[in-house]
C-alpha positions in Angstrom: 252.1 12.7 -78.5 254.5 15.0 -76.6 253.1 17.4 -74.0 253.1 21.1 -75.1 254.3 23.3 -72.3 253.3 27.0 -72.5 255.5 28.8 -70.1 253.7 31.8 -68.7 250.4 30.4 -70.0 250.8 32.6 -73.1 247.9 32.1 -75.5 246.3 29.5 -73.1 242.6 30.2 -72.4 241.9 29.3 -68.8 238.4 30.7 -68.3 235.9 33.3 -69.4 234.8 36.7 -68.1 232.2 39.3 -68.8 234.1 42.1 -67.1 236.7 43.2 -69.7 238.1 42.3 -73.0 241.7 43.0 -74.1 242.1 42.9 -77.9 245.9 43.2 -78.2 246.2 43.0 -82.0 244.1 46.1 -82.5 244.8 47.9 -79.2 241.3 47.9 -77.8 240.2 47.5 -74.2 236.5 47.3 -73.2 234.7 47.1 -69.9 231.5 45.1 -70.3 231.4 46.2 -73.9 232.2 49.9 -73.3 235.4 51.1 -75.1 238.0 52.6 -72.8 238.2 55.5 -75.3 234.6 56.4 -74.4 234.9 55.7 -70.7 238.2 57.5 -69.9 237.1 61.0 -70.9 233.5 60.7 -69.8 232.9 58.2 -66.9 234.0 58.6 -63.3 235.6 55.8 -61.4 232.5 55.4 -59.3 230.5 54.7 -62.5 233.1 52.1 -63.5 232.8 50.4 -60.0 229.0 50.1 -60.6 229.6 48.8 -64.1 232.0 46.1 -63.0 230.1 45.0 -59.8 226.5 45.3 -61.0 226.9 44.8 -64.7 225.6 48.1 -65.9 226.4 51.8 -65.8 224.3 53.4 -63.1 221.5 55.9 -63.3 221.7 59.0 -61.1 219.9 57.3 -58.1 222.1 54.2 -58.3 225.3 56.3 -58.5 224.2 58.4 -55.5 223.6 55.2 -53.5 227.0 53.8 -54.5 228.7 57.0 -53.5 227.0 57.0 -50.1 228.1 53.4 -49.5 231.6 54.2 -50.5 231.7 57.4 -48.4 230.4 55.6 -45.3 232.8 52.7 -45.7 236.1 54.6 -45.9 237.1 54.7 -42.3 239.5 52.1 -41.0 239.2 50.2 -37.7 241.2 52.0 -35.1 243.4 49.0 -34.2 244.6 48.8 -37.8 245.5 52.5 -37.7 247.4 51.9 -34.5 249.1 48.9 -36.1 250.4 51.1 -38.9 251.7 53.7 -36.4 253.8 50.9 -34.9 255.2 49.7 -38.2 258.8 50.7 -39.0 258.7 53.9 -41.1 261.0 52.2 -43.6 258.4 49.5 -44.5 257.6 49.3 -48.2 254.1 50.8 -48.9 252.9 47.7 -50.8 253.8 45.5 -47.8 251.8 47.7 -45.5 248.8 47.8 -47.8 248.8 44.0 -48.2 249.1 43.5 -44.5 246.3 45.9 -43.5 243.9 44.6 -46.2 244.4 41.2 -44.9 243.8 42.5 -41.4 240.4 44.0 -42.4 239.1 40.4 -42.4 239.7 40.3 -38.6 237.0 43.0 -38.2 234.4 41.4 -40.5 231.8 39.1 -38.9 231.9 35.4 -39.7 229.3 32.7 -39.8 229.2 29.5 -37.7 231.8 27.9 -40.0 234.2 30.9 -39.6 233.5 32.2 -43.1 233.3 35.8 -44.2 230.5 36.9 -46.4 232.0 37.7 -49.8 229.4 39.7 -51.6 229.1 43.0 -53.5 229.0 45.0 -50.2 232.3 43.4 -49.1 233.7 44.5 -52.4 232.5 48.1 -52.0 234.0 48.1 -48.5 237.4 47.1 -49.8 237.2 49.6 -52.7 236.3 52.3 -50.2 239.1 51.5 -47.7 242.0 50.9 -50.0 242.8 54.6 -50.6 242.4 55.3 -46.9 245.1 52.7 -46.1 247.5 54.2 -48.7 246.9 57.8 -47.6 247.2 57.0 -43.9 250.5 55.2 -44.4 251.7 58.0 -46.6 251.3 60.4 -43.7 252.4 58.1 -40.9 255.7 57.4 -42.6 256.3 61.1 -42.9 255.7 61.5 -39.1 252.2 63.1 -39.6 248.9 62.1 -38.1 246.4 60.4 -40.5 243.6 62.5 -41.8 240.1 61.0 -41.6 238.2 60.5 -44.9 235.4 62.7 -46.2 232.2 61.2 -47.5 231.4 64.1 -49.8 234.4 63.6 -52.1 235.0 61.2 -54.9 237.4 58.3 -54.4 240.2 60.2 -56.2 239.4 63.6 -54.5 239.2 62.0 -51.1 242.5 60.2 -51.4 244.3 63.5 -52.4 242.6 65.2 -49.5 243.7 62.6 -47.0 247.3 63.0 -48.1 247.4 66.8 -47.7 244.4 68.0 -45.7 243.4 70.2 -48.6 240.7 69.6 -51.2 242.4 69.0 -54.5 242.3 71.2 -57.6 239.8 69.9 -60.2 242.7 69.1 -62.6 244.4 66.9 -60.0 241.2 65.1 -59.1 240.3 64.5 -62.7 243.8 63.2 -63.4 243.7 60.6 -60.6 240.1 59.7 -61.4 241.0 59.1 -65.0 243.9 56.9 -63.8 241.6 54.8 -61.7 239.2 54.4 -64.6 242.0 53.2 -66.9 243.4 50.8 -64.3 240.1 49.3 -63.1 240.3 46.1 -65.0 242.4 44.2 -67.6 241.0 40.7 -68.0 243.1 37.8 -66.6 246.3 39.8 -65.8 248.6 38.2 -63.2 247.1 39.7 -60.1 243.5 39.2 -61.2 244.3 35.6 -62.1 245.9 35.1 -58.6 242.7 36.5 -57.0 240.6 34.1 -59.1 242.8 31.1 -58.2 242.5 32.0 -54.5 238.7 32.5 -54.8 238.4 29.1 -56.7 239.4 27.4 -53.4 236.5 29.3 -51.8 238.9 31.6 -50.0 237.0 34.7 -48.9 237.3 38.1 -50.6 239.9 39.4 -48.1 242.2 36.5 -48.7 241.7 36.6 -52.5 242.5 40.4 -52.6 245.5 39.8 -50.4 246.7 37.2 -53.0 246.2 39.8 -55.8 248.1 42.5 -53.9 251.1 40.1 -53.3 251.1 39.4 -57.1 250.8 43.0 -58.1 253.9 44.0 -56.2 256.5 42.7 -58.7 258.3 44.9 -61.2 256.9 42.9 -64.1 253.3 43.8 -63.1 252.3 46.7 -60.8 255.8 47.7 -59.9 256.6 48.7 -63.5 255.4 52.3 -63.0 257.9 52.8 -60.1 260.6 51.4 -62.3 259.6 53.7 -65.1 259.8 56.6 -62.7 263.3 55.6 -61.8 264.1 55.6 -65.5 262.8 59.1 -65.9 264.7 60.4 -62.9 267.9 58.8 -64.3 267.4 60.4 -67.7 266.7 63.8 -66.1 266.2 65.8 -69.3 264.7 65.3 -72.8 268.1 65.9 -74.3 269.5 62.8 -72.5 266.7 60.5 -73.7 268.3 59.1 -76.9 271.8 58.4 -75.4 270.2 56.8 -72.4 268.0 54.5 -74.6 271.0 53.5 -76.8 273.0 52.6 -73.7 270.2 50.6 -72.1 269.5 48.6 -75.3 273.2 48.1 -76.1 273.5 46.4 -72.7 270.5 44.2 -73.5 268.3 45.6 -70.8 264.6 46.6 -70.9 263.2 50.1 -70.7 260.5 49.8 -68.1 257.1 51.0 -69.1 257.8 50.3 -72.8 256.1 47.4 -74.6 253.3 45.1 -73.4 252.7 41.4 -73.2 249.2 41.7 -74.8 249.3 44.8 -77.0 251.0 44.5 -80.4 250.2 48.2 -81.0 250.1 51.1 -78.5 248.4 50.4 -75.2 245.0 52.2 -75.6 245.3 53.5 -72.0 248.6 55.2 -72.7 247.3 58.0 -74.9 244.8 59.0 -72.2 247.4 59.0 -69.5 249.8 60.9 -71.8 247.2 63.6 -72.3 246.6 63.8 -68.5 250.4 63.9 -67.9 250.8 66.8 -70.3 247.9 68.8 -68.8 248.9 68.1 -65.3 252.6 68.9 -65.9 251.6 72.4 -67.2 249.5 72.9 -64.0 252.2 71.6 -61.7 254.9 73.5 -63.4 257.0 70.4 -64.1 256.9 70.2 -67.8 260.3 68.6 -68.0 259.1 65.4 -66.5 256.4 64.9 -69.1 258.7 66.1 -71.9 261.4 63.6 -70.7 258.9 60.8 -70.8 257.8 61.7 -74.3 261.4 61.9 -75.5 262.2 58.5 -74.1 259.2 56.9 -75.9 260.2 58.6 -79.2 263.9 57.6 -78.7 262.9 54.0 -78.0 260.9 53.8 -81.2 263.8 55.3 -83.2 266.5 53.2 -81.8 264.5 50.0 -82.1 263.7 50.8 -85.8 267.4 51.1 -86.5 268.3 47.9 -84.8 265.3 45.8 -86.0 263.7 47.5 -89.0 260.0 46.8 -89.1 259.7 46.4 -85.3 258.4 49.1 -83.1 257.7 49.6 -79.4 255.2 51.7 -77.6 254.6 53.1 -74.1 252.2 51.0 -71.9 250.0 52.2 -69.2 252.8 52.2 -66.6 255.0 54.6 -68.5 252.9 57.7 -68.4 251.6 56.7 -65.0 255.0 57.9 -63.7 254.7 61.6 -64.6 251.0 61.7 -63.7 251.4 60.4 -60.2 254.7 62.2 -59.6 253.0 65.5 -60.5 250.3 64.7 -58.0 253.0 64.7 -55.4 252.9 60.9 -54.8 256.2 59.2 -54.0 257.5 56.7 -56.5 257.4 53.8 -54.1 253.6 54.3 -53.6 252.8 54.1 -57.3 251.9 50.4 -57.1 249.5 51.2 -54.2 247.7 53.6 -56.4 247.5 50.9 -59.1 245.8 48.7 -56.5 243.3 51.5 -55.6 242.1 51.4 -59.2 242.4 47.6 -59.9 240.5 46.7 -56.7 237.3 47.3 -58.7 238.3 44.7 -61.2 239.7 42.3 -58.6 236.5 42.2 -56.6 234.4 41.9 -59.7 236.4 38.9 -60.8 236.2 37.3 -57.4 232.4 37.6 -57.4 232.3 36.2 -60.9 234.5 33.3 -60.0 232.4 32.5 -56.9 229.2 32.6 -58.9 230.3 29.8 -61.2 233.2 28.2 -59.4 235.6 25.3 -60.3 238.9 24.8 -58.5 241.7 26.1 -60.7 244.3 23.3 -60.7 246.6 23.2 -63.7 249.0 20.3 -64.5 252.8 20.4 -64.8 255.3 18.2 -66.6 257.8 16.4 -64.3 261.5 16.8 -65.2 263.0 15.2 -62.1 264.9 11.9 -61.8 263.2 8.6 -62.6 261.6 6.6 -59.8 264.0 4.6 -57.6 264.2 2.9 -54.3 264.7 4.5 -50.9 268.4 4.5 -50.0 269.2 4.0 -46.3 271.2 6.9 -44.9 274.4 4.8 -44.3 274.5 3.9 -48.0 274.1 7.5 -49.3 276.9 9.4 -50.9 278.6 12.2 -49.0 276.6 14.8 -50.9 273.3 13.1 -50.1 272.9 11.6 -53.6 271.9 8.0 -54.2 274.7 5.6 -53.4 
């Protein structure tokens, strides 16, 4: 019987999880049984962190305890801040984030075997520190001194404060908080799977999260929002949307932020981000960016229907991430870092889940190389190194 090769592992079940469920055919996403349509407008990111790490939504006391732990864990070791100040200002933000997260392990105690403790408190420490790293590098690369974190603000509010030194408007804080809620987890996506593969070797949480960050960086995963922002800046105005889409599709290229590997209907997160983009654009006075994004999505549907009747395409979570984060003043090359600040809740939850019931993840591969043959002495090999 021939071996079936599923490139990209599409449709292949490699494990189970209690954290989130992606139902692509009907466009539903749930975290531990709670629909994202209920969570996005009602729950805070801190509540989602508790849900993913502890298995339940918190009561008031539990939420206050988590907030205190997050608030007290935000500061970075001074040597890591100094290291960022010595990094070339041209360094890509995701590379800085990946490097500093890995460096956090240097300041965490180890046992006699040189192992870090990978528990829920390590997870909370990483969740707390991730936005601090991003905000510190944002200021350092602009020639400004980093601003220390505040323990009395939410994760979203504190990040915005550390960028500017000013407490954010409620609309801005709500927009970023909603973004973090929507990005917190998404089953076995590429970066989460990378984290679980690393954890399955019994790598610690710092190493496993570093693997996830390295995986997130690509344009086909976390980098898609930055690519979508470049698209919107190229389009410039809503009036240019349809000609732009026709040209892109005629050249056989993709419109970044449109379509999704899992969802066969509209990404359920997109409607919440679109609503936040619309509200935030009115507050920020940049309506044209949201309007341009909406026009590109509508044009994409129209043109695809013409070319392939019966087919349709929808915006995914990355597409409306672009106007939301841009209207918060965040540079396009930092969008993937903000993705990480939300997804760290899911990554750490999955790492803990993997470690709790572990088996080394070791898939097989078919071999397509030459058949077995004898070793050829060097004097008998062809000029190109092939077998004589």
